[in-house]
C-alpha positions, 0 to 999 in steps of 0.5 A: 837495738842497733845504732842505726835503730836509734839513730833513726828513732831519735830522729823521728822524735826531733821531727815529731817534736818540731811538728806536733810535740812529744809526750813526757814518755817520748821526751824521756825516751828522747834523752834516754836515746840521745844519751846511750849515743853520746856514750856510744861514741865517746866509747867508739873514739876512746878506743880508737884513740887508745890504739895510737902510737907516738913516736917521740924525738929519741924514736921510742914508740909510746902508746897513748892508751898505756900512757893516759891509762891512769888518768881519770875518765870523764 
């Protein structure tokens, strides 16, 4: 399932929950899809942030991905 399909399904489940309610299986699916979506957004953001280069005051260029690569990821 690609990202657009996931978002569409998350929205469908949300609207159904507001109207008639969800079954236990649908609640589990909704939670799983939301968790996958958040993980995907975090991974994309982390990838973007790891490719940022900062120019220090002394003129050196520091890649933030390399600088903070050893820090614990949450």
